C-alpha positions, -999 to 999 in steps of 0.1 A, spaced: 153 128 168 150 154 195 115 141 204 129 106 206 157 117 230 133 136 252 109 107 255 137 83 262 151 105 289 116 108 304 117 71 313 139 66 343 170 45 339 156 16 359 129 10 333 132 -4 298 115 9 268 89 -19 273 80 -4 307 79 30 292 54 18 266 32 2 292 29 35 309 18 53 277 -19 46 283 -23 22 254 -42 -10 259 -24 -37 240 -56 -58 239 -76 -30 222 -100 -29 251 -111 -65 246 -114 -89 275 -91 -118 265 -103 -153 273 -91 -188 264 -106 -200 231 -91 -234 226 -69 -261 241 -55 -268 206 -18 -277 206 8 -269 179 38 -249 168 35 -222 141 64 -204 125 55 -169 113 78 -150 89 70 -113 89 82 -87 64 91 -56 83 69 -59 114 84 -46 146 87 -73 172 101 -53 202 87 -23 220 102 10 209 95 46 197 77 58 166 104 78 148 78 101 131 56 109 161 79 103 190 52 81 206 60 47 223 50 16 204 42 -19 215 60 -46 196 43 -77 182 59 -100 208 42 -83 237 10 -80 218 9 -117 211 19 -126 247 -11 -106 261 -36 -117 235 -31 -148 213 -11 -166 240 -40 -163 264 -65 -173 238 -45 -203 226 -21 -212 255 -9 -244 239 0 -230 205 36 -219 204 42 -191 179 77 -185 166 81 -150 151 108 -142 126 112 -106 114 127 -100 79 137 -66 66 118 -55 34 152 -51 16 157 -88 12 123 -102 21 115 -119 -13 147 -139 -14 146 -148 23 109 -158 24 111 -177 -9 140 -197 6 119 -204 38 90 -216 17 111 -239 -4 129 -254 26 98 -257 47 109 -233 74 78 -211 76 41 -219 80 25 -185 79 39 -154 62 32 -117 59 46 -103 27 42 -81 -4 12 -88 -26 33 -93 -57 55 -119 -40 24 -137 -27 9 -139 -62 41 -153 -76 45 -179 -49 9 -190 -55 16 -195 -92 47 -214 -83 28 -238 -61 43 -227 -28 11 -215 -11 -20 -233 2 -56 -225 -8 -76 -213 22 -111 -219 9 -116 -252 28 -105 -236 61 -127 -206 56 -157 -228 48 -152 -250 78 -147 -221 103 -180 -205 113 -162 -180 135 -144 -165 104 -164 -140 84 -148 -131 50 -174 -104 46 -157 -81 71 -129 -73 46 -132 -46 19 -147 -63 -12 -123 -47 -36 -92 -63 -21 -106 -95 -6 -123 -106 -38 -106 -88 -66 -69 -86 -59 -41 -107 -73 -26 -104 -38 -53 -126 -23 -70 -145 -51 -58 -170 -77 -52 -156 -112 -86 -168 -124 -103 -155 -92 -116 -189 -82 -94 -195 -51 -86 -176 -20 -50 -180 -9 -44 -148 11 -62 -127 37 -56 -89 33 -38 -75 63 -24 -41 54 -35 -16 27 -14 8 8 -26 44 7 -26 60 -27 -49 90 -32 -49 124 -48 -43 152 -22 -44 189 -28 -32 219 -9 -62 242 -3 -40 271 6 -21 271 -27 -54 267 -46 -67 297 -27 -35 317 -34 -39 311 -71 -77 316 -72 -83 281 -85 -113 260 -75 -106 229 -54 -105 195 -70 -138 175 -73 -142 143 -54 -134 121 -84 -109 144 -102 -101 132 -137 -67 134 -153 -80 163 -175 -91 183 -144 -59 177 -126 -37 187 -155 -58 218 -162 -56 231 -127 -20 220 -122 -9 242 -152 -26 272 -136 -5 268 -104 29 262 -118 51 293 -115 55 322 -90 28 322 -64 8 355 -68 6 360 -30 40 348 -17 62 351 -48 76 317 -42 80 290 -69 50 266 -69 46 233 -88 12 222 -100 15 185 -96 38 158 -83 41 120 -85 70 96 -81 86 95 -116 105 63 -108 78 43 -90 87 7 -88 51 -4 -95 40 25 -118 10 33 -96 2 66 -113 5 50 -147 -20 23 -136 -45 49 -124 -42 67 -158 -48 35 -177 -80 30 -157 -91 66 -163 -85 65 -201 -98 30 -205 -64 17 -217 -65 -20 -207 -30 -27 -219 -37 -64 -220 -64 -91 -219 -63 -126 -205 -52 -142 -173 -21 -146 -153 -30 -182 -151 -20 -185 -188 6 -157 -193 16 -170 -227 -19 -164 -240 -21 -127 -229 -32 -104 -257 -13 -72 -255 -30 -38 -263 -1 -14 -255 -3 8 -286 -40 17 -287 -54 52 -290 -64 50 -253 -28 42 -243 -16 71 -265 -38 94 -243 -21 81 -212 13 89 -225 2 123 -238 -10 131 -203 24 120 -188 42 141 -214 24 172 -205 23 167 -168 61 159 -166 68 196 -172 51 206 -140 67 189 -110 100 199 -94 129 184 -113 137 158 -86 104 140 -92 121 117 -117 140 102 -88 111 105 -63 127 137 -48 112 172 -43 81 166 -23 97 164 11 75 193 24 43 181 9 17 179 37 37 204 58 37 241 64 64 249 38 48 229 10 51 243 -26 32 216 -45 -5 221 -53 -15 185 -61 2 152 -51 -9 120 -69 -7 86 -52 -1 103 -19 -6 90 16 -13 119 39 13 104 63 33 136 69 2 156 78 -11 129 101 22 125 119 24 162 125 -12 161 139 -4 132 162 29 148 174 18 184 177 -20 185 173 -16 206 142 -52 209 130 -44 236 105 -25 212 83 -54 187 84 -77 214 71 -52 225 45 -44 192 28 -76 176 14 -78 141 0 -100 130 -29 -104 97 -48 -79 84 -73 -82 89 -111 -101 58 -122 -138 61 -133 -150 52 -99 -122 69 -81 -101 38 -81 -64 34 -87 -37 8 -81 -42 -6 -46 -13 -22 -28 -23 -51 -6 0 -70 17 -16 -103 28 -10 -131 52 -6 -164 34 0 -201 44 28 -223 31 17 -252 9 35 -276 33 25 -260 66 33 -285 93 2 -278 114 -25 -265 92 -52 -260 119 -29 -242 143 -15 -221 114 -50 -211 104 -58 -199 139 -26 -178 139 -33 -164 104 -69 -156 113 -58 -138 144 -31 -117 127 -57 -105 102 -84 -99 127 -100 -65 135 -83 -65 169 -48 -70 154 -56 -44 127 -65 -19 154 -32 -27 172 -12 -22 140 -30 10 132 -26 26 166 10 16 170 24 18 135 -2 36 114 -8 6 92 -39 10 71 -66 -16 79 -84 -37 53 -117 -42 70 -150 -24 63 -159 -14 99 -126 2 110 -142 22 137 -109 25 156 -95 49 129 -90 84 144 -119 107 135 -94 132 121 -77 106 99 -94 114 67 -65 99 47 -70 64 59 -108 68 54 -103 79 18 -79 50 12 -106 26 24 -131 42 0 -106 38 -29 -98 2 -19 -135 -8 -18 -139 0 -55 -105 -14 -64 -99 -43 -88 -68 -59 -103 -60 -55 -140 -32 -70 -160 -14 -36 -156 -3 -48 -122 29 -58 -104 17 -94 -104 22 -94 -141 59 -102 -147 62 -84 -181 46 -53 -165 73 -52 -138 103 -62 -160 96 -40 -191 65 -18 -189 73 1 -157 109 8 -166 99 19 -201 72 43 -188 96 57 -162 122 62 -189 96 80 -210 87 103 -180 123 111 -174 128 122 -211 96 141 -212 106 161 -181 137 173 -199 117 181 -231 129 151 -250 99 128 -250 101 100 -276 74 99 -303 45 83 -284 31 61 -311 66 47 -320 74 42 -283 42 22 -278 46 2 -310 80 -9 -298 66 -17 -264 39 -38 -280 64 -56 -301 85 -65 -271 54 -77 -252 44 -100 -281 79 -114 -284 81 -119 -246 48 -139 -247 60 -159 -278 92 -169 -260 75 -184 -230 75 -221 -226 
């Protein structure tokens, strides 16, 4: 807050925040010479989940940011002067309901949204396939996007994988990060690049207790115990080969559930043991507020982002923290885990399909991804993201993880996974943390029974 006030006061009263941002040295065009591309006419209504439209200040770093409105005026408007783009910003808190209503009433042509919402809308027949537009447009290269999320994500592909309905725009960062200082304090060897659950648990147990050098309480591992999408659980199912289900979201009724297998037992056994190691607040996603910072007391963070460390580096050039907090791959066999992907999609009844495609294509382009990364630290989805800061090893690691990513039925696009499996697993974790974990086989047998009944009751 102090940084924000200082920066605001540094801009004289006769200038707006917009003027202050223009003086920040940032090139809103990304250093590209902007020329007119087409005389195409049209109007495109764009509904954006959470994007910042106006110029402002980054609350984490104190740096000025350029809003989407100015960016579009200085880029897209010059490239397509006769296409009118209407931007509508919707807070994430009520984005699903609002965007669903806009789709059903025909009030939006292009949308940026959460991957699970996009998958559901596609299955409900509210989104348009993009394959014909991609095929006809020689200027669009689908090969620039990370293969794992362009071709293997429920957020961008139809349930059977045959149709492309979304273009990935923003990637979620979920990787394993460890504190090299705490590892050194305890005399524990650092994590390997593709640390398995077994390695993580073994080393986490060694670093839970009073730090031998500082005398402070340390915790071996942390993850969000009430995660809405169960991302750590997903990574564990990949690591232990626990598929959980077989089939396709195109025919949910025919899914074959495998929730009480020996492999799934191993997943739950790991969670039972690991739940003893984090700070107590982890069951409500609390207790890791200092991870990535100087006062950290957690050795290993699962499904972490590196955001706090990078913000500190950007704000104060703190290179010591960058050296201290080291990212490695996630827990899957190839280092994969659950990969969040937020795409741009097109409404089934878009009023002007050609103009809408030009807008969608532009908003997922490398130039726009450079703009969103530099202003809002959004993680890009393209292979050649050469604009990522050399020091930003967390985004680079996230890109590596995404490139080997793939969607399984243990995914937020699966309705039973979200409605029953995630709450059940989070409940198990909470009980395990207090030493009252249910019998694992019985827990899984009951979950399997619920899943089978759920499928049987579908029309």
